[in-house]
BAROBA-461299 format. One record per residue: residue number from 1; residue in one letter; z, y, x of N, C-alpha, C, O in turn. Coordinates in steps of 0.1 Angstrom, whole numbers, plus 5000, padded with zeros to 4 digits. Each point is the difference from the previous one (the first is absolute). Example, Ala and Ser with C-alpha at 12.3 -4.5 7.8 and 13.67 -1.06 7.14 Angstrom:
BEGIN
(pt 1; 'A'; (5078; 4943; 5132); (5000; 5012; 4991); (5000; 5012; 5009); (5007; 5000; 5010))
(pt 2; 'S'; (4986; 5011; 4986); (5000; 5011; 5009); (5008; 5011; 4992); (5001; 5011; 5005))
***
This chain:
BEGIN
(pt 1; 'M'; (7417; 4480; 9125); (5001; 4986; 5007); (5003; 5007; 5019); (4999; 5012; 5003))
(pt 2; 'S'; (5004; 4980; 5003); (5002; 5011; 5015); (4988; 4987; 5011); (4997; 4989; 4997))
(pt 3; 'D'; (5000; 5019; 5012); (4987; 4993; 5007); (5005; 4994; 5013); (5012; 5003; 5004))
(pt 4; 'P'; (4981; 4988; 5002); (5006; 4991; 5011); (5005; 5010; 5012); (5009; 4997; 5008))
(pt 5; 'I'; (4984; 5014; 4992); (5003; 5006; 5013); (5018; 5001; 4999); (5008; 4999; 5009))
(pt 6; 'F'; (4994; 5006; 4974); (5015; 5006; 5002); (5005; 4994; 5002); (5009; 5001; 5008))
(pt 7; 'S'; (4988; 4985; 4984); (5012; 4986; 4998); (5000; 4990; 5011); (5009; 4991; 5000))
(pt 8; 'E'; (4979; 5011; 5012); (5004; 4989; 5012); (4998; 5009; 5009); (4995; 4994; 5010))
(pt 9; 'S'; (5005; 5017; 4992); (5000; 5005; 5014); (5014; 5005; 5001); (5005; 5006; 4990))
(pt 10; 'P'; (5002; 4992; 5022); (5014; 5004; 5004); (5005; 5010; 4999); (4993; 5007; 5007))
(pt 11; 'S'; (5020; 5002; 4985); (5004; 5007; 5001); (5004; 5011; 5013); (5011; 4998; 5003))
(pt 12; 'A'; (4982; 5013; 5005); (5002; 5006; 5009); (5016; 4999; 5003); (5008; 4999; 4990))
(pt 13; 'S'; (4995; 5001; 5024); (5021; 5003; 5003); (4994; 5015; 4997); (4989; 5006; 4998))
(pt 14; 'L'; (5029; 4999; 5002); (5004; 5012; 4997); (4997; 5005; 5018); (4995; 5011; 5001))
(pt 15; 'I'; (5009; 4982; 5009); (4994; 5010; 5010); (4986; 5000; 5003); (4996; 5011; 5004))
(pt 16; 'K'; (4995; 4980; 4995); (4987; 5006; 4999); (4998; 5016; 4991); (4995; 5011; 5003))
(pt 17; 'Q'; (5011; 4984; 4984); (4997; 5012; 4991); (5007; 5013; 5007); (4995; 5011; 4999))
(pt 18; 'L'; (5014; 4988; 5006); (5009; 5016; 5008); (4989; 5003; 5009); (4995; 5011; 5000))
(pt 19; 'A'; (5001; 4975; 5009); (4993; 5007; 5014); (4986; 5007; 4995); (4994; 5010; 5005))
(pt 20; 'A'; (5003; 4981; 4983); (4987; 5012; 4993); (5002; 5016; 5001); (4995; 5010; 5006))
(pt 21; 'M'; (5017; 4985; 4983); (5008; 5014; 5000); (5000; 5014; 5012); (4997; 5012; 5000))
(pt 22; 'I'; (5007; 4979; 5008); (5003; 5011; 5013); (4989; 5004; 5004); (4998; 5012; 5003))
(pt 23; 'Y'; (4991; 4975; 4998); (4982; 5005; 5008); (4999; 5013; 4989); (5001; 5011; 5005))
(pt 24; 'D'; (4997; 4987; 4982); (4997; 5007; 4991); (5004; 5016; 4998); (4993; 5009; 4995))
(pt 25; 'S'; (5022; 4992; 5013); (5003; 5013; 4996); (4992; 5008; 5014); (4993; 5010; 5001))
(pt 26; 'L'; (5011; 4983; 5007); (4989; 5006; 5016); (4988; 5008; 4992); (4996; 5012; 5000))
(pt 27; 'L'; (4999; 4977; 4993); (4986; 5005; 4991); (5004; 5012; 4992); (4995; 5011; 5003))
(pt 28; 'I'; (5013; 4989; 4988); (5002; 5010; 4989); (5003; 5011; 5009); (4993; 5010; 5001))
(pt 29; 'F'; (5017; 4988; 5004); (5003; 5015; 5010); (4985; 5011; 5003); (4998; 5012; 4998))
(pt 30; 'A'; (4994; 4978; 5007); (4993; 5005; 5005); (4989; 5005; 4990); (4991; 5007; 5005))
(pt 31; 'V'; (5008; 4991; 4982); (4994; 5002; 4990); (5007; 5011; 4991); (4992; 5008; 4994))
(pt 32; 'L'; (5018; 4992; 5005); (5011; 5007; 4995); (5003; 5020; 5011); (5005; 5011; 4997))
(pt 33; 'F'; (4989; 4981; 5016); (5003; 5017; 5008); (4983; 5006; 4996); (4999; 5009; 4993))
(pt 34; 'F'; (4989; 4982; 5014); (4986; 5006; 4995); (5003; 5004; 4983); (4998; 5013; 5000))
(pt 35; 'A'; (5005; 4984; 4991); (5001; 5008; 4984); (5010; 5006; 5004); (4998; 5011; 4994))
(pt 36; 'A'; (5014; 4992; 5014); (5007; 5012; 5000); (4990; 5016; 5006); (4998; 5012; 4996))
(pt 37; 'A'; (4997; 4980; 5018); (4992; 5010; 5004); (4986; 5009; 4991); (4998; 5012; 5001))
(pt 38; 'I'; (4995; 4976; 4990); (4994; 5007; 4990); (5005; 5004; 4992); (4991; 5004; 4992))
(pt 39; 'A'; (5024; 4998; 5002); (5007; 5004; 4989); (5007; 5015; 5012); (5011; 5004; 4997))
(pt 40; 'L'; (4983; 5000; 5014); (5006; 5010; 5005); (4988; 5010; 5002); (5000; 5013; 5001))
(pt 41; 'V'; (4993; 4982; 5000); (4983; 5004; 4999); (5001; 5011; 4989); (5000; 5012; 5002))
(pt 42; 'F'; (5001; 4980; 4987); (4998; 5007; 4985); (5015; 5011; 4994); (5002; 5006; 4990))
(pt 43; 'N'; (5007; 4993; 5026); (5013; 5007; 4991); (4995; 5013; 5012); (5007; 5010; 5003))
(pt 44; 'H'; (4981; 4987; 5004); (5002; 5014; 5014); (5005; 5001; 5011); (5003; 5010; 5007))
(pt 45; 'G'; (5000; 4975; 4994); (5010; 4995; 5011); (5015; 5008; 4999); (5005; 5006; 5010))
(pt 46; 'E'; (5001; 4994; 4978); (5012; 5003; 5000); (5009; 4987; 5000); (4994; 4990; 4996))
(pt 47; 'A'; (5020; 5009; 5007); (5006; 4986; 4995); (4998; 5000; 4988); (4995; 5010; 4993))
(pt 48; 'I'; (5009; 4975; 5001); (5002; 5000; 4985); (5015; 4994; 4996); (5002; 4988; 5002))
(pt 49; 'V'; (5006; 5019; 4994); (5015; 4994; 5002); (5002; 5001; 4983); (4999; 5008; 4991))
(pt 50; 'S'; (5003; 4980; 5010); (5010; 4992; 4989); (4990; 5005; 4988); (5004; 5010; 4993))
(pt 51; 'N'; (4985; 4984; 5004); (4986; 4998; 4992); (5002; 4992; 4991); (5000; 4988; 5003))
(pt 52; 'N'; (5005; 5014; 4982); (4998; 4988; 4992); (4986; 4991; 4999); (5000; 4988; 5002))
(pt 53; 'W'; (4986; 5021; 4996); (4990; 5000; 5008); (4994; 4990; 5010); (4993; 4991; 4998))
(pt 54; 'F'; (5012; 5013; 5012); (4998; 4997; 5011); (5005; 4984; 5002); (4993; 4990; 5004))
(pt 55; 'S'; (5020; 5010; 4991); (5009; 4984; 5006); (4989; 4992; 4985); (5000; 4988; 5001))
(pt 56; 'L'; (4994; 5018; 4990); (4995; 4986; 4985); (4985; 5006; 5012); (4991; 4993; 4997))
(pt 57; 'Y'; (5006; 5013; 5010); (4985; 4997; 5009); (4999; 4987; 5012); (4993; 4991; 5004))
(pt 58; 'L'; (5023; 5016; 4999); (4999; 4986; 5014); (5005; 4986; 4994); (4997; 4989; 5004))
(pt 59; 'L'; (5010; 5013; 4986); (4999; 4987; 4991); (4989; 4992; 4992); (5000; 4988; 4998))
(pt 60; 'F'; (4991; 5024; 4998); (4987; 4991; 5000); (4993; 4996; 5008); (4990; 4994; 4996))
(pt 61; 'M'; (5010; 5009; 5018); (4995; 4998; 5008); (5006; 4981; 5005); (4993; 4990; 5001))
(pt 62; 'L'; (5023; 5014; 5001); (5005; 4987; 5002); (4990; 4990; 4991); (4990; 4993; 5004))
(pt 63; 'Y'; (5014; 5007; 4986); (4993; 4993; 4985); (4987; 4995; 5004); (4997; 4988; 5002))
(pt 64; 'S'; (4995; 5025; 5001); (4986; 4995; 5006); (4993; 4991; 5014); (4990; 4994; 5004))
(pt 65; 'Y'; (5022; 5008; 5000); (4996; 4985; 5012); (5008; 4993; 4996); (4994; 4989; 5001))
(pt 66; 'Y'; (5017; 5008; 4994); (4996; 4985; 4996); (4991; 4993; 4988); (4994; 4990; 5001))
(pt 67; 'A'; (5009; 5020; 4987); (4990; 4993; 4992); (4986; 5001; 5006); (4994; 4989; 5000))
(pt 68; 'W'; (4998; 5021; 5007); (4988; 4994; 5003); (4998; 4991; 5006); (4990; 4993; 4996))
(pt 69; 'F'; (5017; 5000; 5014); (5002; 4989; 5007); (5004; 4985; 4991); (4994; 4989; 4998))
(pt 70; 'W'; (5018; 5015; 4997); (5001; 4990; 4987); (4987; 4998; 4990); (4996; 4988; 4998))
(pt 71; 'H'; (4998; 5021; 4998); (4990; 5000; 4990); (4987; 4994; 5008); (4994; 4993; 4992))
(pt 72; 'K'; (5000; 5007; 5022); (4988; 4999; 5002); (5005; 4984; 5010); (4991; 4994; 5005))
(pt 73; 'S'; (5020; 5004; 4995); (5000; 4986; 5014); (5012; 4997; 4995); (5002; 4988; 5004))
(pt 74; 'G'; (5008; 5016; 4989); (5014; 4991; 5001); (5007; 5001; 5012); (5010; 4993; 5002))
(pt 75; 'Q'; (4985; 5015; 5005); (5007; 5001; 5012); (5000; 5017; 5009); (4991; 5007; 5006))
(pt 76; 'T'; (5022; 4994; 4991); (4997; 5012; 5010); (4997; 4999; 5017); (5000; 4990; 5007))
(pt 77; 'L'; (4996; 5023; 4998); (4998; 4990; 5016); (5014; 4993; 5006); (4998; 4988; 5005))
(pt 78; 'G'; (5017; 5017; 4996); (5008; 4990; 5007); (5002; 4985; 4992); (5004; 4989; 5004))
(pt 79; 'M'; (4990; 5014; 4981); (5001; 4985; 4997); (4989; 4991; 5004); (5000; 4988; 4999))
(pt 80; 'R'; (4991; 5020; 5005); (4988; 4992; 5006); (5004; 4996; 5015); (4996; 4990; 5005))
(pt 81; 'A'; (5011; 5017; 4999); (5007; 4997; 5016); (5008; 4985; 4996); (4997; 4988; 5001))
(pt 82; 'W'; (5011; 5017; 4997); (5011; 4986; 4993); (4993; 4984; 4993); (5004; 4989; 4999))
(pt 83; 'K'; (4983; 5019; 4995); (4993; 4987; 4989); (5008; 4996; 4993); (5005; 4989; 5000))
(pt 84; 'I'; (5000; 5022; 4989); (5005; 5000; 4987); (4992; 5006; 4993); (4994; 5009; 5006))
(pt 85; 'R'; (5002; 4989; 4977); (4995; 5006; 4990); (5008; 5000; 4992); (5008; 4991; 4999))
(pt 86; 'L'; (4991; 5021; 4990); (5002; 5000; 4986); (4990; 4994; 4990); (4988; 5000; 5001))
(pt 87; 'V'; (5017; 4996; 4993); (4996; 4993; 4987); (5002; 5003; 4986); (5012; 5004; 4996))
(pt 88; 'T'; (4979; 4995; 4994); (5007; 4999; 4989); (5003; 4986; 4996); (4998; 4991; 5008))
(pt 89; 'E'; (5009; 5007; 4978); (4999; 4985; 4996); (4986; 4991; 4997); (4998; 4988; 5002))
(pt 90; 'S'; (4995; 5022; 4994); (4985; 4991; 5002); (4990; 5003; 5012); (4988; 5000; 4999))
(pt 91; 'G'; (5019; 5001; 5014); (4996; 5002; 5011); (4992; 5008; 5007); (4995; 5001; 5012))
(pt 92; 'D'; (5004; 5008; 4976); (4992; 5013; 5008); (5008; 5006; 5002); (5012; 4999; 4998))
(pt 93; 'N'; (4978; 5013; 5010); (5009; 5012; 5006); (5006; 5008; 4986); (4993; 5001; 4990))
(pt 94; 'P'; (5017; 5004; 5011); (5008; 5013; 4992); (4984; 5007; 4996); (4990; 5000; 5007))
(pt 95; 'G'; (5013; 5006; 4979); (4994; 5015; 4998); (5008; 5009; 4999); (5012; 4998; 4999))
(pt 96; 'W'; (4982; 5012; 5000); (5010; 5018; 5006); (5013; 4997; 4989); (5011; 5001; 5005))
(pt 97; 'G'; (4988; 4995; 4983); (5012; 5005; 4995); (5011; 4990; 5006); (5011; 5004; 5006))
(pt 98; 'I'; (4986; 4981; 4992); (5008; 4995; 5010); (5004; 4999; 5015); (5008; 4992; 5006))
(pt 99; 'C'; (4985; 5018; 4998); (5005; 5002; 5013); (5013; 5015; 4997); (5010; 4999; 5008))
(pt 100; 'Y'; (4990; 5011; 4982); (5008; 5007; 4997); (5008; 4994; 4998); (5008; 4999; 5009))
(pt 101; 'L'; (4994; 4993; 4981); (5010; 4994; 4997); (5007; 4994; 5011); (5012; 5001; 5000))
(pt 102; 'R'; (4980; 4991; 5012); (5012; 4995; 5011); (5002; 5008; 5008); (5011; 4996; 5005))
(pt 103; 'L'; (4987; 5013; 5000); (5003; 5013; 5006); (5010; 5005; 4994); (5010; 5001; 5007))
(pt 104; 'A'; (4993; 5004; 4979); (5009; 5005; 4988); (5012; 4992; 5006); (5010; 5006; 5005))
(pt 105; 'C'; (4989; 4983; 4993); (5012; 4987; 5001); (5006; 4995; 5009); (5010; 4993; 4999))
(pt 106; 'A'; (4981; 5014; 5017); (5000; 4997; 5015); (5012; 5010; 5003); (5009; 4998; 5009))
(pt 107; 'L'; (4990; 5018; 4979); (5005; 5005; 5005); (5010; 5000; 4995); (5006; 5008; 5006))
(pt 108; 'L'; (5001; 4986; 4984); (5011; 4996; 4992); (5007; 4990; 5003); (5011; 4997; 4996))
(pt 109; 'S'; (4979; 4996; 5014); (5009; 4992; 5006); (5006; 5004; 5016); (5010; 4994; 5005))
(pt 110; 'L'; (4984; 5015; 5001); (5006; 5009; 5009); (5014; 5004; 4997); (5012; 4998; 5005))
(pt 111; 'L'; (4984; 5006; 4986); (5013; 5012; 4991); (5009; 4992; 5002); (5009; 5003; 5008))
(pt 112; 'C'; (4992; 4986; 4986); (5015; 4992; 4997); (5004; 4992; 5013); (5007; 4990; 5000))
(pt 113; 'L'; (4991; 5015; 5008); (5002; 4998; 5019); (4991; 4991; 5005); (5005; 4992; 5008))
(pt 114; 'G'; (4983; 5007; 4989); (4992; 4989; 5005); (5000; 4987; 4991); (4991; 4993; 5003))
(pt 115; 'L'; (5017; 5003; 4988); (5007; 4989; 4992); (4987; 4995; 4994); (4999; 4988; 5001))
(pt 116; 'G'; (4990; 5018; 4994); (4989; 4996; 4997); (4993; 4987; 5010); (4996; 4989; 4997))
(pt 117; 'Y'; (5003; 5019; 5015); (4993; 4993; 5011); (5010; 4990; 5003); (4996; 4988; 4999))
(pt 118; 'W'; (5017; 5013; 5004); (5007; 4990; 5005); (5002; 4986; 4991); (5001; 4989; 5005))
(pt 119; 'W'; (4999; 5015; 4981); (4992; 4988; 4991); (4991; 4986; 5007); (5000; 4988; 4997))
(pt 120; 'R'; (4994; 5019; 5010); (4990; 4993; 5002); (5004; 4984; 5012); (4994; 4991; 5005))
(pt 121; 'L'; (5019; 5015; 4996); (5007; 4992; 5012); (5004; 4982; 4990); (5001; 4989; 5004))
(pt 122; 'L'; (5002; 5018; 4979); (5000; 4987; 4993); (4995; 4992; 4988); (5003; 4989; 4995))
(pt 123; 'K'; (4987; 5026; 5001); (4984; 4991; 4995); (4987; 5003; 5006); (5003; 5006; 5011))
(pt 124; 'P'; (4990; 4993; 4987); (4986; 4997; 5004); (4993; 5017; 4996); (4988; 5003; 5001))
(pt 125; 'Y'; (5021; 5005; 4995); (4990; 5011; 5001); (5012; 5013; 4998); (5012; 4998; 5000))
(pt 126; 'T'; (4981; 5014; 5000); (5011; 5010; 4999); (4998; 5004; 4986); (4993; 4994; 4992))
(pt 127; 'W'; (5019; 5020; 5007); (4998; 5003; 4987); (4990; 5009; 4994); (4998; 5001; 4988))
(pt 128; 'H'; (4997; 5004; 5021); (4985; 5010; 4996); (4990; 4987; 4998); (4991; 5004; 4993))
(pt 129; 'D'; (5008; 4986; 5010); (4990; 4990; 4999); (5002; 4991; 4987); (4991; 4996; 4994))
(pt 130; 'R'; (5023; 4999; 5003); (5003; 4996; 4988); (4996; 5013; 4991); (4994; 4998; 4990))
(pt 131; 'L'; (5009; 5011; 5012); (4999; 5009; 4988); (4984; 5007; 4997); (4997; 5007; 4990))
(pt 132; 'S'; (4994; 4988; 5026); (4985; 5008; 4996); (4993; 4985; 4997); (4988; 5000; 4996))
(pt 133; 'H'; (5020; 4988; 5005); (4988; 4987; 4996); (4991; 4997; 5011); (4989; 4996; 5000))
(pt 134; 'T'; (5019; 5007; 5013); (4991; 5000; 5016); (5009; 4990; 5010); (5011; 4995; 4995))
(pt 135; 'R'; (4986; 5004; 5015); (5001; 4990; 5009); (4994; 5004; 5016); (4989; 5005; 5002))
(pt 136; 'V'; (5021; 4991; 5007); (4994; 5007; 5014); (4997; 4985; 5002); (5009; 4992; 4998))
(pt 137; 'I'; (4977; 5002; 5005); (5001; 4987; 5006); (4995; 5003; 5015); (4995; 5010; 5006))
(pt 138; 'N'; (5009; 4974; 5001); (4996; 5005; 5012); (4986; 4991; 5005); (5000; 4987; 5000))
(pt 139; 'V'; (4992; 5021; 5004); (4983; 4988; 4997); (5002; 4995; 5014); (4992; 4991; 5002))
(pt 140; 'S'; (5016; 5011; 5009); (5000; 4993; 5010); (5003; 4984; 4999); (4995; 4992; 5008))
(pt 141; 'A'; (5013; 5005; 4984); (5010; 4994; 4997); (4992; 4985; 4992); (4990; 5006; 4994))
(pt 142; 'P'; (5007; 4978; 5001); (4992; 4991; 4996); (5004; 4999; 4986); (5012; 4997; 4998))
(pt 143; 'R'; (4982; 5005; 4994); (5002; 4999; 4985); (5004; 4988; 4993); (4992; 4990; 5001))
(pt 144; 'K'; (5019; 5009; 4992); (5007; 4988; 4998); (4993; 4996; 4990); (4997; 5006; 4989))
(pt 145; 'P'; (4998; 4975; 5016); (4989; 4995; 4990); (5004; 5002; 4986); (5011; 5002; 4996))
(pt 146; 'A'; (4977; 4995; 4996); (4999; 5006; 4986); (5007; 4985; 4994); (4993; 4990; 5004))
(pt 147; 'Q'; (5012; 5008; 4992); (5007; 4985; 4989); (4988; 4998; 4991); (4994; 5010; 4995))
(pt 148; 'Q'; (5004; 4977; 5005); (4993; 4994; 4989); (5004; 4994; 4990); (5007; 4990; 5000))
(pt 149; 'C'; (4987; 5016; 4985); (5008; 5001; 4989); (4994; 4981; 4992); (5005; 4996; 4989))
***
């Protein structure tokens, strides 16, 4: 059963979603820079060249950034600035597993030349929203009135 916040709140526009992604990318760059600096300390200051473990570590840090914010409040800092929020079909913040699934599907959307994102121009969801049963809503817009039974 769907929660009213999921069904009554309008979907966030693709422009707002992309703007939030750009905002978050600046923050992610800082997080990954800090994570790489920590890895350098453990590598005795030597450069880390094409190490699969290091790549997985950075991917984990990227996942952690998104999953932490989505799980705790449904919003990353970029999403908060653009007044959009990620919710599940029940209207809750997504769990850790849903966050992982959504990020994996978002990567798939990007690998298909961004087609999963451009799909949002035709439908009220992206591929990764559809596959993870989530939706990015516009929290600054008024909700649609509930229908009477």
